[in-house]
KENUZA-774031 format. One line per field, with one value per residue: residue number from 0; residue in three letters; x, y, z of N, C-alpha, C in turn. Coordinates in Angstrom, 1 decimal. Layout:
kevo <- NUM, ...
torkol <- ALA, ...
n.xx <- X, ...
n.yy <- Y, ...
n.zz <- Z, ...
ca.xx <- X, ...
ca.yy <- Y, ...
ca.zz <- Z, ...
c.xx <- X, ...
c.yy <- Y, ...
c.zz <- Z, ...
//
This chain:
kevo <- 0, 1, 2, 3, 4, 5, 6, 7, 8, 9, 10, 11, 12, 13, 14, 15, 16, 17, 18, 19, 20, 21, 22, 23, 24, 25, 26, 27, 28, 29, 30, 31, 32, 33, 34, 35, 36, 37, 38, 39, 40, 41, 42, 43, 44, 45, 46, 47, 48, 49, 50, 51, 52, 53, 54, 55, 56, 57, 58, 59, 60, 61, 62, 63, 64, 65, 66, 67, 68, 69, 70, 71, 72, 73, 74, 75, 76, 77, 78, 79, 80, 81, 82, 83, 84, 85, 86, 87, 88, 89, 90
torkol <- MET, SER, TYR, THR, PRO, GLU, SER, THR, TRP, LEU, PRO, ARG, GLN, ASP, ALA, VAL, VAL, LYS, GLY, ARG, GLN, LEU, SER, GLY, PRO, LEU, SER, GLN, ALA, GLN, LEU, ASP, GLU, PHE, GLU, ARG, LYS, GLY, PHE, LEU, PHE, ILE, PRO, ASN, LEU, ILE, GLU, GLY, ALA, GLU, LEU, ASP, GLU, LEU, ARG, GLN, GLU, MET, LYS, ALA, LEU, MET, SER, LYS, ASP, GLU, TYR, ARG, ASP, LYS, GLU, PHE, SER, VAL, THR, GLU, PRO, GLU, SER, GLN, GLU, ILE, ARG, SER, LEU, PHE, ALA, VAL, HIS, PHE, LEU
n.xx <- -59.2, -56.8, -55.7, -52.5, -49.7, -47.3, -48.3, -48.6, -46.1, -43.5, -41.4, -37.8, -35.6, -32.8, -30.1, -30.1, -28.1, -24.8, -21.5, -21.2, -19.4, -17.2, -15.1, -16.3, -17.9, -20.4, -22.2, -23.3, -25.8, -26.8, -26.5, -28.4, -30.8, -30.9, -31.2, -33.7, -35.4, -34.7, -33.5, -31.4, -31.4, -29.5, -29.0, -28.0, -26.0, -25.2, -24.3, -24.3, -22.0, -21.6, -24.3, -25.7, -24.5, -25.4, -28.1, -28.4, -27.3, -29.5, -31.6, -30.9, -30.8, -33.6, -34.7, -34.2, -35.5, -35.3, -35.5, -38.2, -41.0, -39.6, -38.7, -37.4, -38.3, -40.6, -43.4, -45.5, -48.9, -50.5, -48.9, -46.5, -44.2, -41.2, -41.1, -39.9, -36.7, -35.2, -32.4, -30.3, -27.5, -26.8, -27.2
n.yy <- 59.7, 62.0, 63.3, 63.6, 64.7, 63.3, 60.8, 59.4, 58.9, 56.7, 54.5, 55.1, 53.1, 53.1, 54.9, 58.5, 60.3, 59.5, 58.4, 59.6, 59.3, 60.6, 63.5, 66.7, 69.8, 70.0, 69.9, 67.2, 67.7, 69.1, 67.3, 65.4, 66.9, 67.2, 64.5, 64.1, 66.1, 66.3, 68.4, 71.2, 74.2, 77.0, 80.1, 83.0, 81.9, 82.3, 85.4, 88.9, 89.9, 87.3, 86.1, 88.0, 87.4, 84.7, 85.1, 86.6, 84.7, 82.7, 84.2, 84.5, 81.8, 81.2, 82.7, 81.7, 80.9, 78.4, 76.5, 76.4, 74.3, 72.0, 68.7, 69.3, 71.7, 73.8, 75.5, 78.4, 77.9, 80.0, 82.3, 81.2, 81.6, 80.5, 78.8, 77.0, 75.2, 72.1, 70.1, 71.9, 71.9, 70.5, 72.0
n.zz <- -3.4, -4.5, -7.5, -8.6, -10.6, -9.9, -9.0, -11.4, -12.1, -13.0, -11.3, -11.5, -13.3, -13.5, -11.9, -12.0, -11.5, -11.8, -10.8, -8.2, -6.2, -7.2, -7.5, -8.1, -9.4, -7.9, -5.1, -2.7, -2.0, -4.1, -6.3, -5.1, -5.4, -8.1, -8.8, -7.8, -9.0, -11.8, -12.8, -12.3, -10.7, -10.7, -9.3, -11.0, -12.4, -15.0, -16.3, -17.0, -19.7, -20.9, -20.7, -22.3, -24.7, -25.1, -25.2, -27.6, -29.6, -29.2, -30.1, -32.9, -33.7, -33.4, -35.2, -37.6, -40.8, -42.1, -40.0, -39.4, -39.0, -38.8, -37.4, -35.0, -34.0, -32.5, -33.6, -33.6, -34.5, -35.9, -36.2, -37.1, -35.7, -34.2, -31.2, -29.5, -29.7, -30.2, -29.2, -29.8, -29.7, -31.9, -34.1
ca.xx <- -57.8, -56.7, -54.8, -51.1, -48.7, -46.4, -48.9, -48.5, -44.8, -42.9, -40.0, -36.6, -34.7, -31.2, -29.7, -29.9, -26.7, -23.6, -20.3, -21.4, -18.2, -16.0, -15.0, -16.7, -18.3, -21.6, -22.4, -24.1, -27.2, -27.1, -26.8, -29.7, -31.8, -30.9, -31.7, -35.1, -36.3, -34.3, -32.9, -30.8, -31.4, -28.3, -29.1, -26.9, -24.8, -24.7, -24.8, -23.4, -21.8, -21.9, -25.6, -26.2, -24.2, -26.3, -29.5, -28.2, -27.3, -30.8, -32.5, -30.5, -31.3, -35.0, -35.3, -33.8, -36.6, -35.1, -35.7, -39.6, -41.7, -38.6, -39.1, -36.7, -38.7, -42.1, -43.8, -46.9, -49.6, -50.9, -47.5, -45.3, -42.9, -40.5, -41.3, -38.7, -35.9, -34.6, -31.0, -29.6, -26.1, -26.5, -27.6
ca.yy <- 59.9, 63.1, 63.2, 64.5, 64.3, 62.2, 59.6, 58.7, 58.6, 55.3, 54.5, 55.0, 51.9, 53.5, 56.1, 59.7, 60.7, 58.5, 58.9, 60.4, 59.3, 61.2, 64.8, 67.5, 71.0, 70.1, 69.3, 66.1, 68.2, 69.5, 66.1, 64.9, 67.7, 66.8, 63.2, 64.1, 66.9, 66.2, 69.6, 72.0, 75.7, 77.7, 81.5, 83.9, 80.9, 83.0, 86.8, 89.9, 89.7, 85.9, 86.1, 88.7, 86.6, 83.5, 85.5, 87.0, 83.5, 82.1, 85.0, 84.2, 80.6, 81.3, 83.5, 81.0, 80.4, 76.9, 75.7, 76.2, 73.0, 70.8, 67.9, 69.7, 73.0, 73.9, 76.9, 78.8, 77.7, 81.1, 83.2, 80.5, 81.9, 79.6, 78.9, 76.0, 74.5, 71.0, 69.6, 73.1, 71.6, 69.9, 72.9
ca.zz <- -3.7, -5.5, -8.6, -8.7, -11.6, -9.2, -8.8, -12.6, -12.4, -12.9, -10.6, -12.2, -13.2, -13.3, -11.4, -12.8, -11.3, -11.9, -10.4, -7.0, -5.5, -7.8, -7.0, -9.0, -8.8, -7.4, -3.7, -2.7, -1.9, -5.5, -6.9, -4.7, -6.0, -9.7, -9.0, -7.5, -10.0, -13.2, -13.3, -11.1, -10.8, -9.9, -9.6, -11.4, -13.0, -16.2, -16.2, -17.8, -21.3, -21.4, -20.9, -23.5, -25.9, -25.2, -25.7, -29.0, -30.2, -29.3, -31.0, -34.2, -34.0, -33.3, -36.4, -38.9, -41.6, -42.5, -38.9, -39.2, -39.4, -38.6, -36.3, -33.8, -33.7, -32.3, -34.1, -33.3, -35.5, -36.7, -36.6, -37.5, -34.9, -33.4, -29.8, -28.9, -30.5, -29.4, -29.8, -30.4, -29.8, -33.2, -35.1
c.xx <- -57.7, -55.6, -53.6, -50.5, -47.8, -47.1, -49.0, -47.2, -44.3, -41.6, -38.8, -35.9, -33.3, -31.1, -29.6, -28.5, -25.7, -22.4, -20.3, -20.1, -17.0, -16.2, -15.6, -17.3, -19.5, -21.5, -23.2, -25.5, -27.7, -27.4, -28.1, -30.9, -31.9, -31.6, -33.3, -36.0, -35.8, -33.7, -32.3, -30.8, -30.2, -28.5, -27.8, -25.6, -24.2, -25.1, -24.0, -23.3, -22.0, -23.4, -26.2, -25.8, -25.1, -27.6, -29.4, -28.3, -28.6, -31.7, -32.2, -31.0, -32.9, -35.6, -34.9, -35.0, -36.5, -35.3, -37.3, -40.0, -40.8, -39.0, -38.4, -37.2, -40.2, -42.3, -45.2, -47.7, -50.1, -49.8, -46.6, -44.0, -42.4, -40.6, -40.1, -38.0, -35.1, -33.2, -30.2, -28.0, -25.8, -26.8, -26.3
c.yy <- 61.0, 62.8, 64.2, 63.9, 63.1, 61.0, 58.7, 58.3, 57.2, 55.4, 54.3, 53.6, 52.1, 54.7, 57.3, 60.3, 59.5, 59.3, 59.8, 60.4, 59.9, 62.6, 65.7, 68.8, 71.2, 69.4, 68.0, 66.6, 68.6, 68.3, 65.5, 65.6, 67.3, 65.5, 63.2, 64.9, 66.8, 67.4, 70.2, 73.4, 76.3, 79.2, 82.2, 83.1, 81.7, 84.3, 87.6, 89.8, 88.3, 85.6, 86.8, 87.9, 85.4, 84.0, 86.0, 85.7, 82.7, 82.8, 84.7, 82.8, 80.5, 81.8, 82.9, 80.4, 78.8, 75.9, 75.5, 75.0, 71.8, 70.0, 68.4, 71.1, 72.9, 75.4, 77.2, 78.6, 78.9, 82.0, 82.5, 80.9, 81.0, 79.8, 78.1, 75.4, 73.3, 70.7, 70.7, 72.8, 70.8, 70.8, 73.7
c.zz <- -4.8, -6.4, -8.4, -9.9, -11.0, -9.1, -10.2, -12.8, -12.1, -12.1, -11.6, -12.1, -13.1, -12.6, -12.3, -12.8, -11.1, -11.4, -9.2, -6.2, -5.9, -7.5, -8.3, -8.5, -8.1, -6.0, -3.7, -2.7, -3.3, -6.3, -6.5, -5.4, -7.5, -9.9, -8.7, -8.6, -11.5, -13.6, -12.0, -11.6, -10.0, -10.3, -10.0, -11.9, -14.2, -16.1, -17.2, -19.3, -21.8, -21.6, -22.1, -24.9, -26.2, -25.8, -27.2, -29.9, -30.3, -30.1, -32.5, -34.6, -34.3, -34.6, -37.7, -39.6, -41.8, -41.2, -38.8, -39.6, -39.4, -37.5, -34.9, -33.4, -33.5, -32.7, -33.7, -34.7, -36.4, -37.2, -37.3, -36.8, -34.1, -32.0, -29.0, -30.0, -29.6, -30.2, -30.5, -30.6, -31.1, -34.4, -35.5
//
C-alpha cells in the first residue's frame, strides 16, 4: 500500500458548503469543488488597480515590525522577515 496524504484524512462530520439551495454567485460545480478541495481558484477574479491596491496593502502589513514574533505571524528564522500573516482581517 502506498502512502498518500488523502489516506490520513478523516471524513468530514459536517458539510463545508451550507445553503446550497440558496441562490448565489457560485455554480453547483464550483460549490462541489470547494467542498472537495476546501478552496476555490477563480482565474482573474482580482486584477488591475484593485490587485495593485491589495498588493500594496499586503506589503505594508508584512513590513510592520510590531507583527514580528506574534502568534499570528510566521517569520524567517535568520532574516526575521515576515513570510505569513494569519487573520489579517483582524489587523
